[in-house]
C-alpha positions as CSV (number, residue, x, y, z in Angstrom):
1,M,-16.9,-21.1,16.5
2,A,-19.2,-21.2,13.5
3,D,-19.5,-23.3,10.3
4,S,-22.5,-22.6,8.1
5,K,-23.8,-22.7,4.6
6,R,-26.7,-20.4,5.6
7,V,-24.8,-17.2,6.4
8,L,-26.4,-13.8,5.9
9,L,-24.4,-10.7,4.9
10,L,-26.0,-7.8,6.8
11,W,-25.4,-4.0,6.6
12,Q,-26.1,-2.4,9.9
13,E,-27.2,1.2,10.2
14,G,-24.3,3.6,10.5
15,K,-21.7,1.0,9.6
16,V,-19.5,1.0,6.5
17,L,-18.7,-2.7,6.4
18,P,-21.1,-5.7,6.2
19,V,-21.3,-8.3,8.9
20,Y,-21.7,-12.1,8.8
21,F,-24.8,-13.3,10.7
22,F,-24.9,-17.0,11.4
23,P,-28.0,-19.2,12.3
24,R,-27.8,-20.0,16.0
25,D,-27.7,-23.7,15.2
26,D,-24.5,-23.2,13.3
27,V,-22.7,-21.4,16.1
28,R,-21.0,-22.9,19.2
29,T,-23.4,-21.0,21.6
30,D,-22.3,-23.4,24.4
31,L,-19.1,-21.4,24.5
32,L,-20.9,-18.1,25.0
33,R,-22.1,-16.4,28.1
34,P,-23.5,-12.9,28.8
35,S,-20.8,-10.2,28.7
36,E,-19.9,-8.4,31.9
37,H,-19.1,-5.2,30.1
38,P,-21.4,-4.9,27.0
39,L,-20.6,-2.3,24.3
40,P,-24.0,-1.0,23.0
41,E,-22.3,1.9,21.3
42,D,-20.4,-0.5,19.0
43,Y,-23.3,-2.3,17.4
44,H,-26.7,-1.3,18.6
45,E,-28.4,-0.4,21.9
46,L,-30.9,-3.3,21.4
47,A,-28.2,-5.9,21.0
48,S,-27.3,-8.5,23.6
49,Y,-23.5,-9.1,24.0
50,W,-21.8,-12.3,24.7
51,A,-18.4,-13.3,25.9
52,L,-16.5,-16.3,24.5
53,D,-15.2,-18.7,27.2
54,L,-12.8,-21.1,25.5
55,D,-10.8,-23.3,27.9
56,G,-10.5,-20.5,30.4
57,R,-9.7,-17.9,27.8
58,V,-12.4,-15.2,28.0
59,I,-13.0,-12.7,25.2
60,E,-15.5,-10.1,26.1
61,N,-18.1,-9.0,23.5
62,A,-17.0,-11.7,21.1
63,A,-20.6,-12.0,19.8
64,W,-23.9,-10.2,19.7
65,T,-27.5,-11.0,19.0
66,Y,-30.8,-9.1,18.7
67,P,-34.1,-9.8,20.3
68,T,-36.8,-11.1,17.9
69,V,-38.7,-7.8,18.1
70,A,-35.8,-5.7,17.0
71,P,-36.8,-3.4,14.1
72,P,-36.6,-3.2,11.2
73,A,-35.4,-6.7,10.5
74,G,-38.4,-8.4,12.2
75,E,-38.6,-11.8,13.9
76,W,-35.9,-13.5,11.9
77,V,-33.1,-11.5,13.4
78,G,-33.4,-13.2,16.8
79,K,-32.4,-16.5,15.2
80,Y,-28.9,-15.3,14.2
81,V,-25.6,-14.6,15.9
82,A,-22.8,-12.2,14.8
83,L,-19.2,-12.8,15.8
84,R,-16.8,-9.9,16.3
85,W,-14.2,-10.1,13.5
86,N,-11.1,-9.4,15.6
87,A,-12.2,-11.8,18.3
88,M,-11.7,-14.8,16.0
89,D,-8.3,-16.1,14.8
90,A,-9.3,-16.6,11.2
91,W,-12.3,-16.5,8.8
92,Y,-12.8,-18.6,5.7
93,E,-15.2,-18.5,2.7
94,E,-15.1,-22.0,1.3
95,E,-11.4,-23.0,1.5
96,E,-10.0,-19.4,1.1
97,R,-9.1,-17.2,4.1
98,V,-10.8,-13.8,4.2
99,L,-8.7,-11.0,5.5
100,G,-9.6,-7.8,7.2
101,H,-13.4,-7.9,7.0
102,P,-16.2,-9.5,5.0
103,R,-16.1,-8.7,1.3
104,D,-18.7,-6.4,0.0
105,P,-20.3,-7.7,-3.2
106,Y,-20.9,-4.1,-4.3
107,H,-17.2,-3.1,-3.8
108,R,-15.0,-3.2,-6.9
109,V,-11.2,-3.0,-7.3
110,D,-10.2,-2.6,-10.9
111,T,-6.5,-2.3,-12.0
112,R,-5.6,-0.8,-15.4
113,E,-2.2,-0.5,-17.1
114,S,-1.4,3.1,-18.1
115,S,1.1,5.3,-19.9
116,R,0.4,8.4,-17.9
117,H,3.4,10.3,-16.5
118,V,3.3,10.1,-12.7
119,R,5.7,12.0,-10.5
120,V,5.8,11.9,-6.7
121,V,7.3,14.8,-4.7
122,L,7.9,15.2,-1.0
123,D,9.4,18.3,0.5
124,G,10.8,19.2,-2.9
125,Q,12.5,15.8,-3.4
126,T,11.3,13.6,-6.3
127,L,10.6,10.2,-4.9
128,A,9.2,8.6,-8.0
129,D,9.0,9.3,-11.8
130,S,7.2,6.8,-14.0
131,R,5.4,6.5,-17.3
132,R,4.2,2.9,-16.7
133,P,1.9,3.1,-13.6
134,R,-0.9,0.8,-12.9
135,L,-4.0,2.7,-11.9
136,V,-6.3,1.1,-9.2
137,F,-9.9,2.2,-9.1
138,E,-11.5,1.1,-5.9
139,T,-15.0,1.9,-4.7
140,G,-15.0,4.7,-2.2
141,H,-11.3,5.5,-2.6
142,P,-9.3,8.0,-4.7
143,T,-7.5,6.6,-7.7
144,R,-4.2,5.1,-6.6
145,Y,-1.1,5.0,-8.8
146,Y,1.0,1.8,-8.3
147,L,4.6,2.2,-9.6
148,P,7.4,-0.2,-10.5
149,P,10.1,-0.1,-7.9
150,E,12.6,0.6,-10.7
151,D,10.9,4.0,-11.1
152,V,11.0,4.8,-7.4
153,R,13.9,6.2,-5.3
154,M,14.0,3.2,-3.1
155,D,17.2,4.5,-1.6
156,L,15.1,7.2,0.0
157,L,12.6,4.8,1.5
158,T,12.9,2.7,4.6
159,P,10.7,-0.3,5.4
160,S,8.1,0.4,8.2
161,E,6.8,-2.1,10.7
162,T,3.2,-1.1,9.8
163,R,1.1,-3.8,8.3
164,T,-2.6,-3.7,7.2
165,L,-5.0,-6.2,5.9
166,C,-7.3,-5.5,2.9
167,A,-10.1,-8.0,2.1
168,Y,-9.6,-7.4,-1.6
169,K,-5.8,-7.0,-2.0
170,G,-4.1,-8.8,1.0
171,E,-1.5,-7.8,3.5
172,G,0.1,-4.4,2.9
173,S,3.7,-3.4,3.8
174,Y,4.6,0.2,4.4
175,W,7.5,2.5,3.6
176,S,8.7,5.7,5.3
177,A,10.6,8.4,3.4
178,N,13.8,10.2,4.3
179,A,13.0,13.7,3.1
180,G,15.6,16.3,4.0
181,D,16.3,16.1,7.7
182,E,12.9,14.5,8.5
183,V,11.5,11.0,8.3
184,R,8.0,10.9,7.0
185,E,6.2,7.8,8.4
186,D,4.3,5.5,6.1
187,V,4.1,7.6,3.0
188,A,3.9,4.6,0.7
189,W,2.8,0.9,0.7
190,S,3.1,-2.2,-1.4
191,Y,1.6,-5.7,-1.6
192,P,4.5,-8.2,-1.9
193,D,2.1,-11.1,-2.1
194,P,-1.4,-9.9,-3.0
195,L,-4.5,-12.0,-3.1
196,P,-5.2,-13.9,-6.3
197,D,-7.9,-11.4,-7.2
198,N,-5.3,-8.6,-7.7
199,P,-2.0,-10.1,-9.0
200,Q,-1.3,-7.0,-11.1
201,I,-0.1,-4.9,-8.1
202,R,2.4,-7.4,-6.8
203,G,5.6,-5.7,-5.6
204,L,4.5,-2.2,-6.9
205,V,4.8,0.9,-4.8
206,C,2.0,3.3,-4.2
207,F,2.2,6.7,-2.4
208,F,-0.4,8.3,-0.3
209,N,-1.7,11.4,-2.2
210,E,-2.8,12.5,1.3
211,R,0.8,12.7,2.4
212,A,2.8,13.6,-0.8
213,E,2.5,15.7,-3.9
214,I,1.5,13.6,-6.9
215,Y,1.6,14.9,-10.4
216,V,-0.1,13.2,-13.3
217,D,0.8,14.4,-16.8
218,G,2.2,17.5,-15.2
219,E,-0.9,18.4,-13.2
220,E,-0.8,18.2,-9.5
221,L,-3.6,16.2,-8.0
222,E,-5.8,17.6,-5.2
223,R,-5.1,16.0,-1.9
224,P,-8.2,13.9,-0.9
225,T,-9.6,13.9,2.6
226,T,-9.7,10.3,3.7
227,Q,-9.1,8.2,6.9
228,W,-5.4,8.3,5.9
229,S,-5.1,12.1,5.8
């Protein structure tokens, strides 16, 4: 659908993630036609929305553009096309596939080895006890504590069908916990095969502080309010 060396990375007002904008000449605009059911609430009321018609397969609102007078970007914006991420099968920067969303150059993910004592408790049951965590500091997220599976009660965890994609870490697999008579869904996750940028977290298990009690050096951490709460 698009192949360009002149892509812009644009932050739109009210959106958390950046968006790739392609010069019109680098996009297969011949496969686009006006959408029958535009979604102005998704991107911008001034946007024009386009459906992708590929060999009879029609994807509504697969792309959007702005008129040349749209503020505040000025005249240049009308020369570019944005493609909806989930409408495409795959995205690549150079020869590497990009997962989840465009990478934010201002977003950092730093992993540090630690000797802190980390204990995870759910409904009075200790699920993990480790003195060799790896701490992950990620922009906009609480500190995460990734633990060796040898320090986790894996016998109390059951693999979940949930999968997520992170542009910085890769595909995440999830675990549910058998706590007492109740199954707690997706209380932990791991990256069996992380992206090359974050090899240190391979195979480690991390628990949601939003869903379990996490103690670091004997002190219980406050539960953060996030999209996973």
